[in-house]
C-alpha positions as CSV (number, residue, x, y, z in Angstrom):
1,X,29.3,146.7,75.2
2,X,29.0,148.2,78.8
3,X,32.0,148.3,81.0
4,X,31.8,146.2,84.1
5,X,34.2,146.7,87.0
6,X,35.5,144.2,89.5
7,X,34.4,144.7,93.2
8,X,37.8,143.6,94.6
9,X,40.9,145.6,95.0
10,X,43.8,145.1,92.6
11,X,47.5,145.8,93.1
12,X,50.6,146.2,90.9
13,X,54.3,146.3,91.5
14,X,56.4,148.4,89.0
15,X,60.2,148.6,88.8
16,X,62.4,151.5,88.5
17,X,64.1,152.0,85.1
18,X,67.2,153.6,83.6
19,X,66.8,154.8,80.0
20,X,69.3,155.8,77.3
21,X,72.2,153.8,78.8
22,X,74.6,156.2,77.1
23,X,74.2,155.9,73.3
24,X,70.7,154.4,73.2
25,X,68.9,157.8,73.4
26,X,65.1,157.3,73.6
27,X,65.5,153.7,72.6
28,X,67.3,151.5,75.2
29,X,66.2,150.9,78.8
30,X,66.9,148.7,81.8
31,X,64.5,147.6,84.5
32,X,66.0,147.7,88.0
33,X,65.1,146.0,91.3
34,X,63.6,148.9,93.1
35,X,59.8,149.0,93.2
36,X,56.7,151.1,93.7
37,X,53.7,149.1,95.0
38,X,50.2,150.4,94.3
39,X,46.6,149.3,94.9
40,X,43.3,150.5,93.6
41,X,39.6,149.8,94.0
42,X,36.4,151.2,92.5
43,X,34.3,153.4,94.8
44,X,30.9,155.0,94.4
45,X,32.2,158.5,93.8
46,X,35.2,160.8,94.1
47,X,38.9,160.1,93.8
48,X,41.1,159.5,96.8
49,X,44.9,159.0,96.5
50,X,47.2,158.2,99.4
51,X,51.0,158.3,99.0
52,X,53.6,156.9,101.3
53,X,57.4,157.0,100.8
54,X,58.8,159.1,98.0
55,X,56.7,162.1,97.1
56,X,54.5,161.8,100.3
57,X,53.1,165.3,101.1
58,X,54.1,166.6,97.7
59,X,52.1,164.6,95.1
60,X,48.4,165.4,94.4
61,X,45.8,163.3,96.2
62,X,43.1,163.7,93.6
63,X,42.5,163.5,89.8
64,X,45.7,165.4,89.2
65,X,47.9,162.5,90.3
66,X,49.7,161.0,87.4
67,X,48.6,157.5,88.3
68,X,44.9,158.6,88.2
69,X,45.5,160.5,84.9
70,X,46.9,157.3,83.4
71,X,44.0,155.3,84.7
72,X,41.6,157.8,83.2
73,X,43.4,157.5,79.8
74,X,43.1,153.7,80.0
75,X,39.4,153.8,81.0
76,X,38.8,155.9,77.9
77,X,40.2,153.0,75.8
78,X,38.4,150.4,77.9
79,X,35.1,152.0,77.2
80,X,33.9,153.6,80.5
81,X,34.8,155.2,83.8
82,X,33.9,154.0,87.3
83,X,32.0,156.3,89.7
84,X,35.0,156.7,91.9
85,X,38.4,155.5,92.7
86,X,40.6,154.8,95.8
87,X,44.3,154.5,95.0
88,X,47.1,153.7,97.4
89,X,50.7,154.4,96.4
90,X,53.8,153.2,98.3
91,X,56.7,154.8,96.4
92,X,60.3,153.8,96.6
93,X,61.5,155.1,93.3
94,X,63.0,158.6,93.8
95,X,61.0,161.4,92.2
96,X,62.6,163.3,89.2
97,X,66.0,161.6,89.5
98,X,66.2,159.8,86.2
99,X,65.0,156.4,87.5
100,X,61.7,156.3,85.7
101,X,59.3,157.5,88.5
102,X,56.8,159.0,86.0
103,X,56.9,156.0,83.7
104,X,56.3,153.7,86.7
105,X,53.3,155.8,87.7
106,X,51.9,155.7,84.1
107,X,52.5,151.9,83.7
108,X,50.9,151.3,87.1
109,X,47.9,153.4,86.3
110,X,47.2,151.8,82.9
111,X,47.6,148.3,84.4
112,X,45.4,149.1,87.5
113,X,42.7,150.4,85.2
114,X,42.9,147.3,83.0
115,X,42.7,145.0,86.0
116,X,39.7,146.8,87.4
117,X,37.7,146.1,84.2
118,X,36.3,142.6,84.2
119,X,37.4,141.8,80.6
120,X,40.2,144.5,80.6
121,X,42.9,142.2,79.1
122,X,40.7,141.5,76.1
123,X,39.9,145.1,75.5
124,X,43.5,146.3,76.1
125,X,46.1,143.7,75.4
126,X,49.8,143.9,76.3
127,X,50.8,145.5,73.0
128,X,48.1,148.1,73.4
129,X,49.2,148.8,77.0
130,X,52.7,149.6,75.8
131,X,51.3,151.9,73.1
132,X,49.1,153.7,75.5
133,X,51.8,154.1,78.2
134,X,54.3,155.4,75.6
135,X,51.7,157.8,74.3
136,X,51.1,159.3,77.7
137,X,54.8,159.4,78.6
138,X,55.8,160.8,75.1
139,X,58.5,158.2,74.4
140,X,58.8,154.5,75.1
141,X,62.3,154.1,76.5
142,X,61.3,153.9,80.2
143,X,57.8,152.5,79.9
144,X,59.1,149.5,77.9
145,X,61.5,148.1,80.6
146,X,58.9,149.0,83.3
147,X,56.3,146.8,81.6
148,X,58.5,144.0,80.2
149,X,61.5,143.8,82.6
150,X,65.1,143.2,81.6
151,X,67.0,145.1,78.9
152,X,64.6,146.6,76.3
153,X,65.0,148.0,72.9
154,X,62.0,150.2,72.0
155,X,61.0,152.1,68.9
156,X,58.0,153.9,67.5
157,X,56.0,153.2,64.3
158,X,53.0,154.9,62.8
159,X,50.8,152.5,64.8
160,X,52.6,153.4,68.1
161,X,55.4,152.1,70.3
162,X,56.8,148.6,70.2
163,X,59.6,147.0,72.2
164,X,61.5,143.7,72.8
165,X,63.1,142.5,76.0
166,X,66.5,140.8,75.9
167,X,68.3,138.8,78.6
168,X,71.2,140.5,80.4
169,X,74.6,138.8,81.0
170,X,75.1,137.7,84.6
171,X,78.2,139.8,85.0
172,X,76.3,143.1,84.6
173,X,75.9,144.5,88.1
174,X,74.1,147.9,88.1
175,X,74.9,150.6,90.7
176,X,73.1,153.9,90.9
177,X,74.4,157.0,92.5
178,X,71.4,159.1,93.5
179,X,71.9,162.8,94.5
180,X,69.6,164.9,96.7
181,X,68.8,167.4,94.0
182,X,66.1,166.7,91.4
183,X,66.1,167.1,87.6
184,X,63.3,167.7,85.1
185,X,63.2,165.8,81.8
186,X,61.7,168.8,80.1
187,X,64.7,170.9,81.2
188,X,67.2,168.3,80.1
189,X,65.5,168.0,76.7
190,X,65.6,171.7,76.3
191,X,69.4,171.6,76.4
192,X,69.6,169.4,73.3
193,X,70.4,171.0,69.9
194,X,68.0,170.6,67.0
195,X,70.8,168.8,65.0
196,X,74.0,167.0,65.7
197,X,77.1,166.5,63.5
198,X,76.8,163.5,61.2
199,X,80.0,162.0,62.7
200,X,78.6,162.1,66.2
201,X,75.4,160.4,65.1
202,X,77.3,157.7,63.3
203,X,79.6,157.0,66.2
204,X,76.7,156.9,68.6
205,X,74.7,154.5,66.4
206,X,77.7,152.1,66.3
207,X,78.1,152.2,70.1
208,X,74.4,151.6,70.6
209,X,74.6,148.5,68.5
210,X,77.7,147.4,70.4
211,X,75.9,148.1,73.7
212,X,73.3,145.5,72.8
213,X,76.0,142.9,72.4
214,X,77.9,144.0,75.5
215,X,74.8,143.9,77.8
216,X,73.6,140.5,76.5
217,X,76.8,138.7,75.7
218,X,80.1,140.4,76.5
219,X,80.1,142.8,79.4
220,X,83.9,143.3,78.9
221,X,82.9,145.7,76.1
222,X,80.6,147.9,78.3
223,X,83.0,150.8,78.6
224,X,83.5,151.5,74.8
225,X,79.8,150.5,74.3
226,X,78.6,153.3,76.5
227,X,80.2,156.2,74.6
228,X,77.6,158.8,73.7
229,X,77.7,162.0,71.7
230,X,74.0,162.7,71.3
231,X,72.8,164.0,74.6
232,X,75.1,163.7,77.7
233,X,77.6,166.4,76.8
234,X,74.9,168.9,75.9
235,X,73.2,168.4,79.3
236,X,76.5,168.5,81.3
237,X,76.3,172.2,82.1
238,X,73.0,171.8,83.9
239,X,74.2,168.7,85.9
240,X,77.8,169.5,86.7
241,X,78.1,167.1,89.6
242,X,76.5,164.3,87.6
243,X,78.9,164.9,84.6
244,X,81.9,165.1,86.9
245,X,81.0,161.7,88.5
246,X,80.4,160.1,85.1
247,X,83.7,161.3,83.9
248,X,85.6,160.2,87.0
249,X,84.0,156.7,86.9
250,X,84.8,156.3,83.3
251,X,88.4,157.4,83.8
252,X,88.6,154.6,86.4
253,X,87.4,152.1,83.8
254,X,83.8,152.0,84.9
255,X,81.0,151.9,82.3
256,X,79.1,154.9,83.8
257,X,76.3,157.0,82.1
258,X,73.7,159.5,83.0
259,X,70.6,157.6,84.1
260,X,67.7,158.8,81.9
261,X,67.6,162.6,82.0
262,X,69.6,162.6,85.2
263,X,70.8,163.6,87.7
264,X,71.3,160.0,88.9
265,X,74.4,158.2,87.5
266,X,74.2,154.5,86.5
267,X,77.3,152.3,86.5
268,X,77.0,149.0,84.6
269,X,80.2,147.7,86.1
270,X,81.4,147.9,89.7
271,X,83.6,150.8,90.8
272,X,87.1,150.0,92.1
273,X,87.1,149.4,95.9
274,X,89.3,152.6,96.4
275,X,87.2,154.9,94.2
276,X,86.6,158.2,96.1
277,X,82.8,158.4,96.2
278,X,82.4,161.3,98.6
279,X,79.2,161.9,100.6
280,X,77.0,163.7,98.1
281,X,75.4,160.5,96.7
282,X,73.3,157.7,97.9
283,X,74.8,154.5,96.4
284,X,72.5,151.6,95.7
285,X,73.5,148.3,94.2
286,X,70.3,147.1,92.4
287,X,69.6,143.8,90.7
288,X,68.2,143.8,87.2
289,X,64.4,143.2,87.3
290,X,63.5,140.5,84.8
291,X,59.8,140.3,85.3
292,X,58.6,143.8,84.7
293,X,55.3,145.1,86.1
294,X,53.2,142.5,88.0
295,X,49.5,142.6,88.7
296,X,47.6,140.7,91.4
297,X,44.3,140.7,93.1
298,X,43.8,142.0,96.7
299,X,45.2,144.7,98.9
300,X,48.8,145.5,99.6
301,X,50.4,143.2,102.1
302,X,52.5,144.3,105.1
303,X,55.9,144.2,103.3
304,X,54.4,146.0,100.3
305,X,53.2,148.9,102.5
306,X,56.7,149.4,103.8
307,X,58.1,152.4,101.9
308,X,61.8,151.5,102.5
309,X,61.7,147.8,101.5
310,X,61.5,146.1,98.1
311,X,64.9,145.6,96.5
312,X,67.2,148.5,97.5
313,X,70.6,147.6,98.7
314,X,73.0,150.3,100.0
């Protein structure tokens, strides 16, 4: 069946995410109320990408852009490619900080491509969208909350990635501490050993199970539920300021973890009023996003084009 494309522009809003959440390595994720807004339309030829906000002047403006690469992967599944594309990105999620900027780009690209195809949702359903996004990203822990919203548990089967979204207790109030320096997921993964002691694996599995209960039902258990021995200690040498802040917050009774691969720190409970934060971190209190990625028809509105709006509270 030939692929037909819509003549109108489509847009998508995608949330930031924090993955791992301590013991939930490559499985648990949380959608946060900080958003990238993107719009795309089919053109006769060529590819043009404009970027405002985070990554402006740094990210590619052609086929090399991750959003376009994700769109191309989706068009392969959808059965055909348009002659050209125009893509507009208004980025508020910091690049390479552990808040899911790459997953947001991938999810946005797949959803934009699907929305540009007249019968795209029939050719690529929501389950297929998750599988494709996880395949592009390499693991599902960030793309799942970006797509679904809320607190997600993701896993992989022979047929691809799957995930469920769970409601979060009202008392969970995320705060992120964002440093100026960037981190790379590949570098953080390279610091991990090939094997870990059985006792560490068993302890972390138990705390990951407890974390599901703490986030959904009993936030008073968040501090013990966020103990991890699978990845954070191994990465500490490469993120010394991050590790020091996590340890200081936890010593003060705050359920703090490395956000994703870092270097951002995520606190799931509020720091004490007298906690010495210093000046090296931007501190944002973010709501939990419960809707996940949202697609609509038309171009970006005035508020959506503002690169400093959409959810961030300092």
